[in-house]
C-alpha positions in Angstrom: 9.8 4.7 31.9 11.0 3.4 28.6 12.4 -0.1 28.8 15.8 -0.9 27.5 16.8 -4.0 25.5 20.3 -5.3 26.3 21.8 -7.4 23.6 24.2 -10.2 24.2 27.0 -11.1 21.9 24.8 -12.9 19.3 22.8 -9.7 18.8 19.7 -11.8 17.8 16.2 -12.0 19.0 17.2 -14.8 21.4 20.1 -12.7 22.7 18.5 -9.8 24.5 16.9 -9.2 27.9 14.4 -6.5 28.8 14.9 -4.5 31.9 12.2 -2.4 33.7 8.6 -2.6 32.7 7.8 -2.0 29.1 5.4 0.8 28.3 3.6 -1.7 26.2 3.4 -4.6 28.6 -0.1 -5.8 28.9 -2.3 -5.1 31.8 -4.1 -8.3 32.8 -7.2 -6.3 33.6 -7.6 -4.4 30.4 -6.7 -7.1 27.9 -4.5 -4.8 25.9 -1.3 -5.4 23.9 0.2 -8.8 24.3 -1.8 -12.0 23.7 -0.1 -14.0 26.5 -0.4 -13.6 30.2 3.2 -12.9 30.8 3.4 -10.1 28.2 5.6 -12.2 25.8 5.1 -13.5 22.3 4.6 -17.1 21.3 8.3 -17.8 21.4 9.0 -16.1 24.7 10.2 -12.9 23.1 9.1 -9.3 23.8 7.8 -8.2 20.3 6.9 -4.7 21.6 10.2 -4.1 23.4 11.7 -0.6 22.6 15.5 -0.7 22.2 18.0 1.5 24.1 18.9 4.6 22.1 22.5 3.5 22.0 21.7 0.2 20.4 22.5 -0.5 16.7 19.6 -2.9 16.1 15.9 -2.0 15.9 13.6 -4.7 17.3 10.4 -5.0 15.3 7.2 -4.4 17.2 5.1 -6.5 14.8 3.7 -9.8 15.9 2.1 -12.5 13.7 -1.6 -13.1 14.4 -4.5 -15.4 13.6 -7.8 -14.1 12.5 -11.2 -15.7 11.9 -12.1 -16.3 8.3 -15.6 -15.8 7.0 -16.3 -19.5 8.0 -15.0 -19.1 11.5 -11.7 -20.8 10.8 -8.4 -19.4 12.2 -6.1 -18.1 9.5 -2.6 -16.8 9.8 -1.1 -13.5 8.9 2.6 -12.9 9.3 4.3 -10.4 11.6 5.0 -8.0 8.7 1.5 -7.9 7.4 -0.6 -4.7 7.6 -3.3 -6.6 9.6 -0.8 -7.6 12.3 0.6 -4.1 12.4 -3.0 -2.8 12.7 -3.4 -4.9 15.8 -0.2 -3.5 17.3 -1.3 0.1 16.5 -4.7 -0.5 18.1 -3.0 -1.7 21.3 -0.7 1.3 21.5 -3.4 3.8 20.9 -5.6 2.2 23.5 -2.7 2.5 25.9 -2.4 6.3 25.3 -5.9 7.4 24.3 -8.2 4.8 25.9 -10.8 2.7 24.3 -12.5 3.9 21.1 -14.3 2.7 18.0 -10.8 2.3 16.5 -9.5 0.0 19.3 -12.7 -1.8 20.0 -14.1 -2.5 16.5 -16.3 -5.6 16.6 -14.6 -7.0 13.5 -11.0 -6.6 14.7 -10.4 -10.3 15.3 -11.9 -11.3 11.9 -10.2 -11.3 8.5 -12.6 -9.4 6.2 -13.8 -11.6 3.4 -16.7 -11.8 1.0 -17.5 -15.0 -0.7 -17.6 -14.7 -4.5 -21.2 -14.1 -5.6 -22.7 -17.1 -7.4 -23.5 -16.7 -11.0 -26.6 -14.5 -11.1 -29.8 -16.1 -12.3 -30.7 -12.7 -13.8 -31.3 -13.1 -17.6 -28.9 -10.7 -19.3 -28.1 -10.8 -23.0 -24.6 -11.8 -23.9 -22.5 -8.6 -24.1 -21.9 -7.5 -27.7 -18.5 -7.2 -29.2 -18.0 -3.6 -28.1 -18.8 -4.5 -24.5 -16.5 -7.4 -24.6 -13.7 -5.3 -26.0 -14.3 -2.8 -23.2 -14.0 -5.5 -20.6 -10.8 -6.8 -22.2 -9.2 -3.3 -22.3 -10.0 -2.8 -18.6 -8.4 -6.1 -17.8 -5.2 -5.1 -19.4 -5.2 -1.8 -17.5 -6.0 -3.5 -14.2 -3.3 -6.2 -14.6 -0.6 -3.9 -16.1 2.8 -4.5 -14.5 1.4 -7.5 -12.6 0.3 -10.1 -15.2 1.7 -10.9 -18.7 -0.2 -14.0 -19.5 -2.0 -13.4 -22.7 -2.1 -10.8 -25.5 -5.2 -8.9 -26.8 -5.0 -10.8 -30.1 -5.0 -14.1 -28.3 -8.1 -13.1 -26.2 -9.9 -12.0 -29.3 -9.1 -15.2 -31.0 -10.2 -17.3 -28.0 -13.6 -15.5 -28.1 -13.8 -15.9 -31.9 -14.4 -12.2 -32.5 -14.9 -11.7 -36.2 -12.5 -8.7 -36.4 -9.4 -10.8 -35.4 -7.7 -13.6 -37.2 -4.6 -15.5 -36.0 -2.6 -18.3 -37.5 -3.8 -21.9 -37.3 -1.5 -22.7 -34.3 -4.0 -20.8 -32.1 -7.0 -23.2 -31.9 -10.1 -22.2 -30.1 -10.6 -24.8 -27.4 -12.5 -24.9 -24.1 -9.4 -24.3 -22.0 -8.5 -21.2 -24.0 -12.1 -20.0 -23.9 -12.0 -20.3 -20.1 -8.9 -18.0 -20.1 -10.8 -15.5 -22.2 -13.8 -15.7 -19.8 -11.6 -15.0 -16.8 -10.1 -12.0 -18.6 -13.7 -10.8 -19.1 -14.5 -11.4 -15.5 -11.6 -9.3 -14.2 -12.3 -6.6 -16.7 -16.0 -6.3 -15.9 -15.2 -6.5 -12.1 -12.8 -3.6 -12.3 -14.8 -1.5 -14.7 -18.1 -1.7 -12.7 -19.8 1.2 -14.4 -23.2 -0.5 -14.1 -24.8 -3.3 -12.0 -24.8 -5.5 -15.1 -20.9 -5.3 -15.2 -20.8 -7.1 -11.8 -23.3 -9.6 -13.0 -21.2 -10.4 -16.0 -18.1 -10.6 -13.8 -19.6 -13.3 -11.5 -21.0 -15.2 -14.5 -17.7 -15.2 -16.4 -15.7 -16.2 -13.3 -18.0 -19.1 -12.7 -17.6 -20.3 -16.3 -13.8 -20.0 -16.1 -13.7 -21.7 -12.7 -15.7 -24.6 -13.9 -13.3 -25.4 -16.7 -10.3 -24.9 -14.3 -11.5 -27.6 -12.0 -12.5 -29.9 -14.7 -10.6 -33.2 -14.2 -9.8 -32.2 -10.6 -6.3 -31.0 -11.3 -5.0 -34.3 -12.6 -3.0 -33.0 -15.5 -0.9 -29.8 -15.0 -0.6 -27.6 -18.0 0.4 -24.1 -18.9 -3.3 -23.2 -19.2 -3.8 -24.5 -15.6 -1.2 -22.1 -14.4 -2.8 -19.3 -16.2 -6.3 -20.3 -15.0 -5.4 -20.2 -11.3 -3.3 -17.0 -11.7 -6.3 -15.2 -13.2 -8.7 -16.6 -10.7 -6.4 -15.5 -7.8 -6.3 -12.0 -9.3 -10.1 -11.9 -9.5 -10.6 -13.2 -6.0 -8.3 -10.5 -4.6 -10.6 -8.0 -6.2 -13.6 -9.8 -4.8 -12.3 -9.6 -1.2 -11.5 -13.2 -0.8 -7.7 -13.2 -0.1 -7.5 -16.6 1.5 -8.9 -18.3 -1.5 -6.6 -16.2 -3.7 -3.6 -17.5 -1.7 -4.7 -21.1 -2.2 -5.2 -20.6 -5.9 -1.7 -19.1 -6.1 -0.4 -22.2 -4.4 -2.0 -24.4 -7.1 -0.5 -22.3 -9.8 2.9 -22.5 -8.1 2.9 -26.3 -7.8 1.7 -26.7 -11.4 4.5 -24.3 -12.6 7.1 -26.3 -10.7 5.8 -29.5 -12.1 6.1 -28.1 -15.6 9.7 -26.9 -14.8 9.0 -23.2 -15.4 11.5 -22.4 -12.7 14.4 -24.2 -14.5 15.4 -22.2 -17.5 18.0 -24.8 -18.6 15.2 -26.6 -20.3 14.1 -23.4 -22.1 16.9 -23.8 -24.7 15.2 -26.8 -26.2 12.0 -24.9 -27.0 11.0 -22.7 -29.9 11.4 -19.0 -29.3 7.6 -18.3 -29.0 7.1 -21.2 -26.5 10.2 -20.1 -24.5 8.9 -16.6 -24.3 5.4 -17.8 -23.3 6.7 -19.9 -20.5 9.0 -17.2 -19.1 6.3 -14.5 -19.2 4.0 -16.9 -17.3 6.6 -17.7 -14.7 7.4 -14.0 -14.1 3.7 -13.2 -13.7 3.5 -16.0 -11.1 6.5 -14.7 -9.2 5.2 -11.2 -9.2 1.8 -12.1 -7.9 3.2 -14.5 -5.3 5.6 -11.9 -3.9 3.0 -9.1 -3.8 0.4 -11.2 -2.0 2.9 -12.6 0.4 4.4 -9.2 1.2 0.9 -7.8 1.9 -0.3 -10.7 4.1 3.1 -11.6 5.6 2.8 -15.3 4.8 5.6 -17.6 4.2 6.9 -18.0 0.6 7.6 -21.3 -1.0 11.0 -22.7 -0.1 12.3 -23.0 -3.6 14.2 -19.9 -4.7 11.9 -18.6 -7.6 14.3 -16.4 -9.6 15.9 -17.9 -12.7 18.8 -16.1 -14.2 16.9 -14.7 -17.1 16.0 -11.2 -16.2 14.4 -10.3 -19.5 12.0 -12.1 -21.8 13.4 -13.7 -24.9 11.7 -11.5 -27.6 13.9 -12.5 -30.4 12.0 -12.4 -33.7 8.8 -11.5 -31.8 6.9 -8.2 -31.9 7.3 -6.2 -28.6 4.5 -6.4 -26.1 3.5 -3.7 -23.7 3.0 -6.3 -21.0 6.7 -7.2 -20.9 7.6 -3.5 -20.7 5.8 -3.2 -17.3 6.1 -6.7 -15.9 9.9 -7.0 -16.3 10.7 -4.1 -14.0 8.1 -5.4 -11.5 9.7 -8.8 -11.7 13.2 -7.3 -10.9 11.7 -5.3 -8.0 10.1 -8.4 -6.6 13.5 -10.1 -6.7 14.9 -7.4 -4.4 11.9 -7.6 -2.1 12.2 -11.4 -1.9 15.9 -11.2 -1.3 15.4 -8.7 1.6 12.7 -10.8 3.2 14.8 -14.0 3.0 17.7 -12.2 4.6 15.4 -11.0 7.4 14.1 -14.5 8.0 17.7 -15.8 8.1 19.2 -13.1 10.4 16.0 -12.5 12.4 16.7 -8.8 12.7 16.5 -5.6 10.7 19.7 -3.7 11.1 20.6 -0.2 9.8 23.3 -1.7 7.6 20.9 -4.2 6.0 18.2 -1.7 5.4 20.5 0.9 4.0 22.0 -1.7 1.5 18.5 -2.6 0.5 17.5 1.0 -0.1 20.6 1.4 -2.1 19.7 -1.6 -4.3 16.2 -0.1 -4.7 17.7 3.2 -5.9 19.8 1.4 -8.4 16.7 -0.4 -9.7 14.7 2.8 -10.0 17.5 4.5 -12.0 17.4 1.7 -14.5 13.7 2.1 -15.2 12.8 2.8 -18.9 11.6 6.3 -19.7 8.2 5.0 -20.5 7.6 4.2 -16.8 9.0 7.5 -15.5 7.0 9.8 -17.7 3.3 10.0 -18.6 2.5 10.4 -22.3 1.9 14.0 -23.2 -1.6 13.2 -24.6 -4.3 14.1 -22.1 -5.6 11.0 -20.4 -9.2 11.6 -21.7 -8.0 11.5 -25.3 -5.2 8.9 -24.9 -5.3 5.6 -26.7 -5.7 2.4 -24.8 -2.0 1.5 -24.7 -1.3 4.9 -23.1 -3.8 4.1 -20.3 -2.3 0.6 -19.8 1.2 2.1 -19.7 0.1 4.8 -17.2 -1.6 2.4 -14.8 1.4 0.0 -15.1 3.7 2.9 -14.1 1.4 3.7 -11.2 1.4 0.2 -9.9 5.2 -0.3 -10.3 5.8 3.0 -8.4 3.3 2.1 -5.6 5.0 -1.3 -5.2 8.3 0.4 -5.0 7.1 2.8 -2.2 5.5 -0.2 -0.4 8.9 -2.0 -0.6 10.6 1.0 1.0 7.8 1.3 3.6 8.1 -2.4 4.8 11.8 -2.1 5.3 11.8 1.2 7.2 8.6 0.7 9.2 10.4 -0.8 12.3 12.5 2.4 12.5 9.4 4.6 12.3 7.7 2.5 14.9 10.7 2.8 17.3 10.8 6.5 16.7 7.0 6.9 17.4 7.2 4.8 20.6 10.2 6.9 21.9 8.1 10.0 21.3 5.1 8.6 23.2 7.4 7.4 26.0 9.0 10.8 26.3 5.6 12.4 26.5 4.8 10.3 29.6 8.3 10.5 31.2 9.0 13.2 33.8 12.7 12.5 33.4 13.2 13.9 29.9 16.5 15.5 30.9 17.9 12.0 31.6 17.5 10.8 28.0 20.5 9.2 26.4 22.3 11.7 24.1 21.6 11.2 20.4 24.3 9.3 18.6 25.1 8.8 15.0 23.3 5.5 14.9 20.2 7.1 16.4 20.2 9.9 13.9 20.5 7.4 11.0 17.6 5.5 12.5 15.6 8.7 12.7 16.4 9.4 9.1 15.1 6.0 8.1 11.9 6.8 10.0 11.5 9.9 7.9 12.1 7.9 4.8 9.2 5.6 5.8 6.9 8.6 6.2 8.1 10.1 2.9 7.5 6.9 1.0 4.0 6.6 2.3 3.3 10.2 1.5 4.6 9.9 -2.0 2.5 6.9 -2.7 -0.7 8.5 -1.3 -0.2 11.8 -3.1 0.5 10.1 -6.4 -2.6 7.9 -6.1 -4.7 10.9 -5.2 -3.5 12.9 -8.2 -4.2 9.8 -10.4 -7.7 9.6 -9.0 -8.4 13.3 -9.5 -7.3 13.1 -13.1 -9.5 10.0 -13.8 -6.6 7.6 -14.2 -7.6 5.0 -11.5 -10.0 2.2 -12.1 -12.7 1.7 -9.5 -11.4 -1.6 -8.3 -7.7 -2.1 -7.9 -7.0 -5.2 -5.8 -3.4 -4.4 -4.8 -3.6 -0.6 -4.6 -6.2 -0.6 -1.9 -3.9 -2.8 0.3 -0.9 -0.6 -0.4 -2.8 2.6 0.4 -4.2 1.1 3.6 -0.7 0.2 4.8 0.5 3.8 4.0 -2.5 5.4 5.6 -2.2 3.4 8.8 1.5 4.4 9.2 0.7 8.1 8.4 -2.1 8.1 11.0 0.0 6.4 13.6 2.9 8.9 13.0 0.5 11.8 13.2 -1.0 10.5 16.4 2.5 10.9 18.0 2.9 14.5 16.7 2.0 17.5 18.8 2.2 20.5 16.6 -0.1 22.1 14.0 -1.4 19.9 11.0 1.5 18.9 8.8 2.0 17.2 5.4 1.6 13.9 7.2 -1.9 14.9 8.2 -2.7 15.9 4.7 -1.4 12.6 3.3 -3.3 10.6 5.9 -6.6 12.2 4.8 -5.6 11.8 1.1 -5.3 8.0 1.7 -8.8 8.0 3.1 -10.2 9.9 0.1 -8.7 7.4 -2.4 -9.9 4.4 -0.4 -13.4 6.0 -0.3 -13.3 6.3 -4.1 -12.3 2.6 -4.4 -15.0 1.6 -1.9 -17.6 2.0 -4.5 -16.8 -1.4 -5.9 -14.7 -2.9 -3.1 -16.2 -3.7 0.3 -12.6 -4.3 1.5 -11.6 -0.8 0.5 -14.7 0.4 2.4 -13.6 -1.4 5.5 -10.1 0.1 5.2 -11.7 3.5 4.9 -13.8 2.9 8.0 -10.7 1.8 10.0 -8.7 4.9 9.0 -11.7 7.1 9.7 -12.1 5.8 13.2 -8.4 6.4 13.7 -8.9 9.9 12.5 -11.6 10.4 15.1 -9.2 9.3 17.8 -6.5 11.7 16.6 -8.9 14.6 16.5 -10.1 13.8 20.0 -6.6 13.5 21.3 -5.7 16.8 19.7 -8.6 18.6 21.4 -7.5 17.1 24.7 -4.0 18.4 24.2 -5.3 21.9 23.4 -7.5 21.9 26.5 -4.5 20.7 28.6 -2.4 23.6 27.3 -5.1 26.1 28.1 -5.5 24.7 31.6 -1.8 25.1 32.2 -1.5 28.6 30.7 -4.6 29.8 32.5 -2.8 29.5 35.8 -0.4 32.2 34.8 -2.1 34.3 32.1 -5.6 35.5 31.4 -7.3 36.5 28.2 -8.8 39.8 29.3 -10.4 41.2 26.1 -12.9 39.2 24.0 -14.4 40.5 20.7 -17.9 39.4 20.0 -18.3 38.7 16.3 -21.9 39.7 16.5 -21.1 43.3 17.3 -22.0 45.9 14.6 -19.1 46.9 12.4 -17.5 50.3 13.3 -17.9 53.0 10.7 -14.4 53.9 9.5 -15.4 56.1 6.6 -13.9 59.1 8.4 -10.4 57.7 7.7 -10.8 58.6 4.0 -11.0 62.4 4.8 -7.7 62.8 6.6 -5.3 64.0 4.0 -4.6 64.2 0.3 -6.4 66.2 -2.3 -8.7 63.3 -3.1 -9.1 62.4 0.5 -7.1 59.2 0.0 -3.9 58.2 1.7 -1.6 56.6 -0.9 -0.5 53.1 -0.1 -3.0 52.6 2.7 -5.5 49.8 2.4 -8.3 49.8 5.0 -10.1 46.8 3.6 -10.7 44.7 6.8 -11.2 41.7 4.6 -7.4 41.7 4.0 -6.8 41.1 7.7 -7.1 37.4 7.3 -4.6 37.4 4.5 -2.2 39.7 6.4 -2.2 37.6 9.5 -2.7 34.2 8.1 0.1 31.7 8.5 1.3 28.7 6.4 1.5 25.5 8.3 5.1 25.0 9.3 7.0 21.8 8.6 8.4 20.0 11.5 12.1 19.1 11.2 11.1 15.5 11.2 8.6 16.0 8.4 9.3 14.1 5.2 9.6 17.3 3.2 12.8 18.3 5.2 14.7 15.0 4.9 18.4 15.6 5.7 19.3 12.9 3.2 18.9 13.2 -0.6 15.5 11.4 -1.0 15.3 12.4 -4.7 18.2 10.0 -5.4 16.3 7.2 -3.8 12.7 7.8 -4.9 11.0 7.7 -8.2 10.1 11.2 -9.2 6.4 10.6 -9.4 5.8 14.1 -10.7 7.5 13.1 -13.9 4.5 11.0 -14.6 2.8 14.2 -15.4 -0.2 13.4 -13.2 0.1 16.6 -11.2 1.9 18.7 -13.8 -0.7 21.4 -13.5 -0.2 21.9 -9.8 2.1 24.5 -8.5 
């Protein structure tokens, strides 16, 4: 029977008691669900408690966890991270479907990491100018909407490419050369069209890293901030997230030491320097928010958002990087504000979530047209700036969907658990009648599924049109979070395959594409594949159960053997008509499949049938033109 959570006046985590036995309470003999013997979390709370239907507050089922690093050290992931949620999903599915490769994976207590490859001893010629430019362009595509640290012209100048000349204020020194090497490392890592690309990536990273650690961090500088930001981005792509977090911490401390967070001092600087410092600060805030939202780790205590919402571009040529990073920066402000409110109030209420979604909708409506519409030029013939703009738009949109997903996930989880509980309960007629608050909660659960579906389908369309790079460090994490939710939701469904099922398998297909260069994407693909196997097995069991029940009352008495010879029906053509043909009668048996085929129906809880106006909330990803040829 479903447990009920009774709230006291404070209506906080510390103010509720759980009655009856929770469906998710751990069995001391099977080791499932909760990590403690009494079925409670570290703070004596019941993280898996399902609220009473009449309650206004949804209790999160997530719980923070520690995993083993590649060196065997325990590392922390927050209660809102995808890894912690994966642990919860595994325990629930084991409860309802038994042990499987999904629930009993040997690596489930480890945080997947791959140490950066040492610089290869393989002798390769230094890449020529065209190869270097290719790496540079790939870097700008991969970092679009995330980093705005350096311009193309500056990178060319740092490398001393003969085709580029800048003024004398840009001196080629070892620190700037290291920045260029890290740009080349990221570009070659994300391009990966040949084994030599990955060799160049590890070589360039080692060169940049050596310069970054020169002097053991004694003297903070703007270049130090850029070094560690670029290295963190590279390490995320190299499947070493813990090191990336530490490098982000160094960049953050250096930036605060330099006063980048305090824009009062910006007024004393020249326009170019002021713009440079603000672009660097915004890149740091964006990276920090994205990584923390993925891993659920605590953010730095200092509020990181200066009043300046736009770069100071007075008397400066416009940069494409600012076009994509500025909206991401503003979106990260909303994400950060929501997370801070959650930590303060310690609960996710309907009112709080609806206000947050309203703020996100306001943000989406203010996006520039360049981020809402793909250039009309075909991607295969588009110029480099078009590709950078398109990938920036994709990453901005995916982050937006991820922001919606994180806020609405508790409501979807509660909805799923109620479905699973009702399936076991023999007292379905005694369920509490649905109230307005319950309906709103169900709507937010549908929004969660819709957001995950939109992200996955957009990414799949981008992949099929050749827009995606082969290694995208943030996209693989966002897709895994969406795929996991979609799979969990589909596990709780009982009907025929739905749009949720299609989106779940689309997430797997994109992760499979990214797994060519990313072992972490491969691991994500394997996890979702094992979940898919559980779902298929569960579906077969349900079908067999239905057959067993119906066979008690009805019997299938006539079976057609497909191997029987086809009956000759040629005599039908000689019945009537001067030409022996009956007008309007088609006897082609091949049309039978078409005549009696059905289109998969959409459940009322499917994202496609949202009772609320989702189009007012979501970015219309079709306006990107990615799937404009589809019907």
